[in-house]
Structures are given as structure tokens and as C-alpha cells.
PDB file of N, H, CA, C and O in Angstrom:
ATOM      1  N   MET A   1     -26.820  -5.565 -16.676  1.00  0.00           N
ATOM      2  CA  MET A   1     -26.788  -5.550 -15.226  1.00  0.00           C
ATOM      3  C   MET A   1     -25.351  -5.673 -14.711  1.00  0.00           C
ATOM      4  O   MET A   1     -24.944  -4.947 -13.805  1.00  0.00           O
ATOM      5  N   ILE A   2     -24.589  -6.600 -15.299  1.00  0.00           N
ATOM      6  H   ILE A   2     -24.920  -7.190 -16.036  1.00  0.00           H
ATOM      7  CA  ILE A   2     -23.207  -6.778 -14.854  1.00  0.00           C
ATOM      8  C   ILE A   2     -22.384  -5.539 -15.180  1.00  0.00           C
ATOM      9  O   ILE A   2     -21.536  -5.136 -14.384  1.00  0.00           O
ATOM     10  N   GLN A   3     -22.621  -4.930 -16.340  1.00  0.00           N
ATOM     11  H   GLN A   3     -23.310  -5.258 -16.987  1.00  0.00           H
ATOM     12  CA  GLN A   3     -21.872  -3.735 -16.735  1.00  0.00           C
ATOM     13  C   GLN A   3     -22.091  -2.611 -15.730  1.00  0.00           C
ATOM     14  O   GLN A   3     -21.145  -1.900 -15.389  1.00  0.00           O
ATOM     15  N   ARG A   4     -23.303  -2.442 -15.257  1.00  0.00           N
ATOM     16  H   ARG A   4     -24.071  -3.019 -15.535  1.00  0.00           H
ATOM     17  CA  ARG A   4     -23.598  -1.392 -14.279  1.00  0.00           C
ATOM     18  C   ARG A   4     -22.860  -1.659 -12.966  1.00  0.00           C
ATOM     19  O   ARG A   4     -22.337  -0.733 -12.346  1.00  0.00           O
ATOM     20  N   ARG A   5     -22.819  -2.920 -12.544  1.00  0.00           N
ATOM     21  H   ARG A   5     -23.244  -3.673 -13.047  1.00  0.00           H
ATOM     22  CA  ARG A   5     -22.138  -3.272 -11.298  1.00  0.00           C
ATOM     23  C   ARG A   5     -20.636  -2.986 -11.409  1.00  0.00           C
ATOM     24  O   ARG A   5     -20.026  -2.476 -10.469  1.00  0.00           O
ATOM     25  N   VAL A   6     -20.045  -3.318 -12.565  1.00  0.00           N
ATOM     26  H   VAL A   6     -20.540  -3.732 -13.328  1.00  0.00           H
ATOM     27  CA  VAL A   6     -18.613  -3.072 -12.774  1.00  0.00           C
ATOM     28  C   VAL A   6     -18.335  -1.573 -12.736  1.00  0.00           C
ATOM     29  O   VAL A   6     -17.374  -1.132 -12.106  1.00  0.00           O
ATOM     30  N   THR A   7     -19.178  -0.790 -13.410  1.00  0.00           N
ATOM     31  H   THR A   7     -19.959  -1.148 -13.922  1.00  0.00           H
ATOM     32  CA  THR A   7     -19.014   0.666 -13.411  1.00  0.00           C
ATOM     33  C   THR A   7     -19.151   1.223 -12.008  1.00  0.00           C
ATOM     34  O   THR A   7     -18.380   2.102 -11.622  1.00  0.00           O
ATOM     35  N   THR A   8     -20.101   0.743 -11.241  1.00  0.00           N
ATOM     36  H   THR A   8     -20.727   0.029 -11.554  1.00  0.00           H
ATOM     37  CA  THR A   8     -20.292   1.201  -9.873  1.00  0.00           C
ATOM     38  C   THR A   8     -19.087   0.845  -9.014  1.00  0.00           C
ATOM     39  O   THR A   8     -18.667   1.646  -8.179  1.00  0.00           O
ATOM     40  N   ASP A   9     -18.526  -0.345  -9.207  1.00  0.00           N
ATOM     41  H   ASP A   9     -18.867  -0.995  -9.885  1.00  0.00           H
ATOM     42  CA  ASP A   9     -17.344  -0.757  -8.452  1.00  0.00           C
ATOM     43  C   ASP A   9     -16.147   0.132  -8.779  1.00  0.00           C
ATOM     44  O   ASP A   9     -15.368   0.474  -7.889  1.00  0.00           O
ATOM     45  N   ILE A  10     -15.997   0.506 -10.042  1.00  0.00           N
ATOM     46  H   ILE A  10     -16.630   0.229 -10.765  1.00  0.00           H
ATOM     47  CA  ILE A  10     -14.889   1.377 -10.444  1.00  0.00           C
ATOM     48  C   ILE A  10     -15.037   2.744  -9.797  1.00  0.00           C
ATOM     49  O   ILE A  10     -14.056   3.299  -9.303  1.00  0.00           O
ATOM     50  N   VAL A  11     -16.235   3.292  -9.790  1.00  0.00           N
ATOM     51  H   VAL A  11     -17.032   2.841 -10.192  1.00  0.00           H
ATOM     52  CA  VAL A  11     -16.481   4.593  -9.168  1.00  0.00           C
ATOM     53  C   VAL A  11     -16.210   4.512  -7.670  1.00  0.00           C
ATOM     54  O   VAL A  11     -15.601   5.422  -7.107  1.00  0.00           O
ATOM     55  N   ALA A  12     -16.644   3.456  -7.024  1.00  0.00           N
ATOM     56  H   ALA A  12     -17.139   2.717  -7.481  1.00  0.00           H
ATOM     57  CA  ALA A  12     -16.411   3.280  -5.593  1.00  0.00           C
ATOM     58  C   ALA A  12     -14.918   3.168  -5.307  1.00  0.00           C
ATOM     59  O   ALA A  12     -14.439   3.708  -4.310  1.00  0.00           O
ATOM     60  N   GLN A  13     -14.185   2.480  -6.160  1.00  0.00           N
ATOM     61  H   GLN A  13     -14.574   2.041  -6.970  1.00  0.00           H
ATOM     62  CA  GLN A  13     -12.736   2.339  -5.969  1.00  0.00           C
ATOM     63  C   GLN A  13     -12.043   3.690  -6.110  1.00  0.00           C
ATOM     64  O   GLN A  13     -11.131   3.993  -5.340  1.00  0.00           O
ATOM     65  N   ARG A  14     -12.454   4.502  -7.072  1.00  0.00           N
ATOM     66  H   ARG A  14     -13.195   4.256  -7.697  1.00  0.00           H
ATOM     67  CA  ARG A  14     -11.848   5.822  -7.255  1.00  0.00           C
ATOM     68  C   ARG A  14     -12.133   6.722  -6.051  1.00  0.00           C
ATOM     69  O   ARG A  14     -11.256   7.468  -5.616  1.00  0.00           O
ATOM     70  N   ARG A  15     -13.346   6.657  -5.512  1.00  0.00           N
ATOM     71  H   ARG A  15     -14.059   6.052  -5.865  1.00  0.00           H
ATOM     72  CA  ARG A  15     -13.674   7.435  -4.325  1.00  0.00           C
ATOM     73  C   ARG A  15     -12.840   6.984  -3.138  1.00  0.00           C
ATOM     74  O   ARG A  15     -12.374   7.802  -2.345  1.00  0.00           O
ATOM     75  N   SER A  16     -12.658   5.676  -3.024  1.00  0.00           N
ATOM     76  H   SER A  16     -13.037   5.011  -3.668  1.00  0.00           H
ATOM     77  CA  SER A  16     -11.859   5.132  -1.929  1.00  0.00           C
ATOM     78  C   SER A  16     -10.413   5.605  -2.038  1.00  0.00           C
ATOM     79  O   SER A  16      -9.804   5.983  -1.036  1.00  0.00           O
ATOM     80  N   ASN A  17      -9.865   5.587  -3.242  1.00  0.00           N
ATOM     81  H   ASN A  17     -10.359   5.280  -4.055  1.00  0.00           H
ATOM     82  CA  ASN A  17      -8.493   6.060  -3.439  1.00  0.00           C
ATOM     83  C   ASN A  17      -8.382   7.543  -3.122  1.00  0.00           C
ATOM     84  O   ASN A  17      -7.396   7.970  -2.521  1.00  0.00           O
ATOM     85  N   PHE A  18      -9.373   8.336  -3.513  1.00  0.00           N
ATOM     86  H   PHE A  18     -10.174   7.989  -4.001  1.00  0.00           H
ATOM     87  CA  PHE A  18      -9.350   9.766  -3.233  1.00  0.00           C
ATOM     88  C   PHE A  18      -9.398  10.023  -1.734  1.00  0.00           C
ATOM     89  O   PHE A  18      -8.679  10.884  -1.227  1.00  0.00           O
ATOM     90  N   MET A  19     -10.242   9.280  -1.025  1.00  0.00           N
ATOM     91  H   MET A  19     -10.825   8.580  -1.438  1.00  0.00           H
ATOM     92  CA  MET A  19     -10.331   9.452   0.426  1.00  0.00           C
ATOM     93  C   MET A  19      -9.019   9.048   1.097  1.00  0.00           C
ATOM     94  O   MET A  19      -8.605   9.683   2.067  1.00  0.00           O
ATOM     95  N   MET A  20      -8.364   8.006   0.598  1.00  0.00           N
ATOM     96  H   MET A  20      -8.701   7.490  -0.190  1.00  0.00           H
ATOM     97  CA  MET A  20      -7.074   7.594   1.158  1.00  0.00           C
ATOM     98  C   MET A  20      -6.023   8.675   0.925  1.00  0.00           C
ATOM     99  O   MET A  20      -5.190   8.927   1.796  1.00  0.00           O
ATOM    100  N   ASP A  21      -6.055   9.315  -0.242  1.00  0.00           N
ATOM    101  H   ASP A  21      -6.731   9.110  -0.950  1.00  0.00           H
ATOM    102  CA  ASP A  21      -5.124  10.411  -0.511  1.00  0.00           C
ATOM    103  C   ASP A  21      -5.335  11.556   0.467  1.00  0.00           C
ATOM    104  O   ASP A  21      -4.371  12.097   1.010  1.00  0.00           O
ATOM    105  N   ILE A  22      -6.581  11.927   0.694  1.00  0.00           N
ATOM    106  H   ILE A  22      -7.364  11.488   0.253  1.00  0.00           H
ATOM    107  CA  ILE A  22      -6.887  13.010   1.626  1.00  0.00           C
ATOM    108  C   ILE A  22      -6.450  12.633   3.037  1.00  0.00           C
ATOM    109  O   ILE A  22      -5.891  13.461   3.756  1.00  0.00           O
ATOM    110  N   LEU A  23      -6.699  11.401   3.433  1.00  0.00           N
ATOM    111  H   LEU A  23      -7.153  10.728   2.849  1.00  0.00           H
ATOM    112  CA  LEU A  23      -6.307  10.934   4.764  1.00  0.00           C
ATOM    113  C   LEU A  23      -4.792  10.991   4.937  1.00  0.00           C
ATOM    114  O   LEU A  23      -4.310  11.434   5.979  1.00  0.00           O
ATOM    115  N   MET A  24      -4.044  10.557   3.949  1.00  0.00           N
ATOM    116  H   MET A  24      -4.435  10.197   3.102  1.00  0.00           H
ATOM    117  CA  MET A  24      -2.578  10.568   4.047  1.00  0.00           C
ATOM    118  C   MET A  24      -2.046  12.003   4.094  1.00  0.00           C
ATOM    119  O   MET A  24      -1.106  12.286   4.837  1.00  0.00           O
ATOM    120  N   LEU A  25      -2.629  12.903   3.318  1.00  0.00           N
ATOM    121  H   LEU A  25      -3.392  12.674   2.714  1.00  0.00           H
ATOM    122  CA  LEU A  25      -2.211  14.305   3.379  1.00  0.00           C
ATOM    123  C   LEU A  25      -2.500  14.904   4.751  1.00  0.00           C
ATOM    124  O   LEU A  25      -1.677  15.645   5.290  1.00  0.00           O
ATOM    125  N   ALA A  26      -3.655  14.593   5.317  1.00  0.00           N
ATOM    126  H   ALA A  26      -4.323  13.991   4.879  1.00  0.00           H
ATOM    127  CA  ALA A  26      -4.008  15.100   6.642  1.00  0.00           C
ATOM    128  C   ALA A  26      -3.059  14.542   7.703  1.00  0.00           C
ATOM    129  O   ALA A  26      -2.615  15.278   8.584  1.00  0.00           O
ATOM    130  N   LEU A  27      -2.749  13.259   7.625  1.00  0.00           N
ATOM    131  H   LEU A  27      -3.110  12.661   6.909  1.00  0.00           H
ATOM    132  CA  LEU A  27      -1.820  12.671   8.590  1.00  0.00           C
ATOM    133  C   LEU A  27      -0.425  13.286   8.467  1.00  0.00           C
ATOM    134  O   LEU A  27       0.236  13.524   9.477  1.00  0.00           O
ATOM    135  N   GLY A  28       0.014  13.540   7.265  1.00  0.00           N
ATOM    136  H   GLY A  28      -0.523  13.347   6.444  1.00  0.00           H
ATOM    137  CA  GLY A  28       1.310  14.198   7.056  1.00  0.00           C
ATOM    138  C   GLY A  28       1.326  15.597   7.649  1.00  0.00           C
ATOM    139  O   GLY A  28       2.306  16.008   8.269  1.00  0.00           O
ATOM    140  N   PHE A  29       0.240  16.321   7.454  1.00  0.00           N
ATOM    141  H   PHE A  29      -0.557  15.987   6.949  1.00  0.00           H
ATOM    142  CA  PHE A  29       0.151  17.668   8.008  1.00  0.00           C
ATOM    143  C   PHE A  29       0.164  17.639   9.537  1.00  0.00           C
ATOM    144  O   PHE A  29       0.834  18.456  10.170  1.00  0.00           O
ATOM    145  N   VAL A  30      -0.572  16.705  10.126  1.00  0.00           N
ATOM    146  H   VAL A  30      -1.117  16.041   9.612  1.00  0.00           H
ATOM    147  CA  VAL A  30      -0.609  16.578  11.582  1.00  0.00           C
ATOM    148  C   VAL A  30       0.772  16.214  12.117  1.00  0.00           C
ATOM    149  O   VAL A  30       1.212  16.776  13.121  1.00  0.00           O
ATOM    150  N   PHE A  31       1.451  15.294  11.469  1.00  0.00           N
ATOM    151  H   PHE A  31       1.094  14.838  10.654  1.00  0.00           H
ATOM    152  CA  PHE A  31       2.798  14.913  11.894  1.00  0.00           C
ATOM    153  C   PHE A  31       3.739  16.101  11.819  1.00  0.00           C
ATOM    154  O   PHE A  31       4.533  16.319  12.733  1.00  0.00           O
ATOM    155  N   PHE A  32       3.661  16.869  10.745  1.00  0.00           N
ATOM    156  H   PHE A  32       3.016  16.691  10.002  1.00  0.00           H
ATOM    157  CA  PHE A  32       4.503  18.056  10.588  1.00  0.00           C
ATOM    158  C   PHE A  32       4.222  19.072  11.690  1.00  0.00           C
ATOM    159  O   PHE A  32       5.157  19.632  12.263  1.00  0.00           O
ATOM    160  N   ALA A  33       2.950  19.318  11.995  1.00  0.00           N
ATOM    161  H   ALA A  33       2.191  18.863  11.529  1.00  0.00           H
ATOM    162  CA  ALA A  33       2.583  20.263  13.045  1.00  0.00           C
ATOM    163  C   ALA A  33       3.078  19.786  14.415  1.00  0.00           C
ATOM    164  O   ALA A  33       3.556  20.589  15.217  1.00  0.00           O
ATOM    165  N   LEU A  34       2.964  18.482  14.681  1.00  0.00           N
ATOM    166  H   LEU A  34       2.576  17.830  14.029  1.00  0.00           H
ATOM    167  CA  LEU A  34       3.461  17.942  15.944  1.00  0.00           C
ATOM    168  C   LEU A  34       4.983  18.063  16.043  1.00  0.00           C
ATOM    169  O   LEU A  34       5.510  18.332  17.123  1.00  0.00           O
ATOM    170  N   ALA A  35       5.681  17.870  14.948  1.00  0.00           N
ATOM    171  H   ALA A  35       5.253  17.651  14.071  1.00  0.00           H
ATOM    172  CA  ALA A  35       7.138  18.003  14.950  1.00  0.00           C
ATOM    173  C   ALA A  35       7.539  19.437  15.256  1.00  0.00           C
ATOM    174  O   ALA A  35       8.489  19.665  16.004  1.00  0.00           O
ATOM    175  N   ILE A  36       6.830  20.407  14.686  1.00  0.00           N
ATOM    176  H   ILE A  36       6.058  20.221  14.078  1.00  0.00           H
ATOM    177  CA  ILE A  36       7.138  21.818  14.963  1.00  0.00           C
ATOM    178  C   ILE A  36       6.824  22.147  16.426  1.00  0.00           C
ATOM    179  O   ILE A  36       7.603  22.831  17.090  1.00  0.00           O
ATOM    180  N   GLY A  37       5.687  21.661  16.926  1.00  0.00           N
ATOM    181  H   GLY A  37       5.054  21.105  16.387  1.00  0.00           H
ATOM    182  CA  GLY A  37       5.343  21.885  18.334  1.00  0.00           C
ATOM    183  C   GLY A  37       6.357  21.256  19.279  1.00  0.00           C
ATOM    184  O   GLY A  37       6.700  21.844  20.305  1.00  0.00           O
ATOM    185  N   TYR A  38       6.832  20.080  18.943  1.00  0.00           N
ATOM    186  H   TYR A  38       6.553  19.602  18.110  1.00  0.00           H
ATOM    187  CA  TYR A  38       7.836  19.404  19.763  1.00  0.00           C
ATOM    188  C   TYR A  38       9.139  20.200  19.760  1.00  0.00           C
ATOM    189  O   TYR A  38       9.805  20.305  20.790  1.00  0.00           O
ATOM    190  N   THR A  39       9.503  20.757  18.616  1.00  0.00           N
ATOM    191  H   THR A  39       8.963  20.672  17.780  1.00  0.00           H
ATOM    192  CA  THR A  39      10.717  21.566  18.516  1.00  0.00           C
ATOM    193  C   THR A  39      10.607  22.799  19.412  1.00  0.00           C
ATOM    194  O   THR A  39      11.548  23.123  20.137  1.00  0.00           O
ATOM    195  N   TYR A  40       9.470  23.486  19.366  1.00  0.00           N
ATOM    196  H   TYR A  40       8.705  23.223  18.777  1.00  0.00           H
ATOM    197  CA  TYR A  40       9.292  24.661  20.219  1.00  0.00           C
ATOM    198  C   TYR A  40       9.303  24.275  21.698  1.00  0.00           C
ATOM    199  O   TYR A  40       9.876  24.993  22.517  1.00  0.00           O
ATOM    200  N   ALA A  41       8.681  23.162  22.045  1.00  0.00           N
ATOM    201  H   ALA A  41       8.215  22.578  21.380  1.00  0.00           H
ATOM    202  CA  ALA A  41       8.649  22.727  23.432  1.00  0.00           C
ATOM    203  C   ALA A  41      10.046  22.377  23.938  1.00  0.00           C
ATOM    204  O   ALA A  41      10.390  22.712  25.071  1.00  0.00           O
ATOM    205  N   CYS A  42      10.830  21.731  23.142  1.00  0.00           N
ATOM    206  H   CYS A  42      10.550  21.459  22.221  1.00  0.00           H
ATOM    207  CA  CYS A  42      12.199  21.375  23.556  1.00  0.00           C
ATOM    208  C   CYS A  42      13.095  22.604  23.653  1.00  0.00           C
ATOM    209  O   CYS A  42      14.002  22.655  24.484  1.00  0.00           O
ATOM    210  N   GLU A  43      12.841  23.585  22.809  1.00  0.00           N
ATOM    211  H   GLU A  43      12.104  23.545  22.134  1.00  0.00           H
ATOM    212  CA  GLU A  43      13.663  24.797  22.838  1.00  0.00           C
ATOM    213  C   GLU A  43      13.430  25.590  24.125  1.00  0.00           C
ATOM    214  O   GLU A  43      14.335  26.284  24.588  1.00  0.00           O
ATOM    215  N   ARG A  44      12.229  25.499  24.710  1.00  0.00           N
ATOM    216  H   ARG A  44      11.494  24.935  24.334  1.00  0.00           H
ATOM    217  CA  ARG A  44      11.920  26.236  25.937  1.00  0.00           C
ATOM    218  C   ARG A  44      12.571  25.618  27.170  1.00  0.00           C
ATOM    219  O   ARG A  44      12.695  26.282  28.199  1.00  0.00           O
ATOM    220  N   LEU A  45      12.981  24.375  27.082  1.00  0.00           N
ATOM    221  H   LEU A  45      12.880  23.836  26.247  1.00  0.00           H
ATOM    222  CA  LEU A  45      13.575  23.709  28.261  1.00  0.00           C
ATOM    223  C   LEU A  45      14.955  24.216  28.591  1.00  0.00           C
ATOM    224  O   LEU A  45      15.571  23.750  29.550  1.00  0.00           O
TER     225      LEU A  45
END
């Protein structure tokens, strides 16, 4: 019973790490897109 719980916790931790990786990549992409949009907006002024 304890072995199953440990295995389940490890799988949950790996999923959590994977989701954090995806979240950080998405945030980086959004920041990059906003920086490009800000550059274009400032150039029009």
C-alpha cells in the first residue's frame, strides 16, 4: 500500500513539473510577444 502511494506521488510530481515547464514557456512567449508589440507601438509615435 505504501509503495503504491509513493509511486503515485512521484507520478504526480512529474506531472506538476511538466505543467510548470509548459507554463513558464507560455509566459516567456507572451512576454516576447508583448515586447515586440510595444516596440511597434513606440515606433509609430
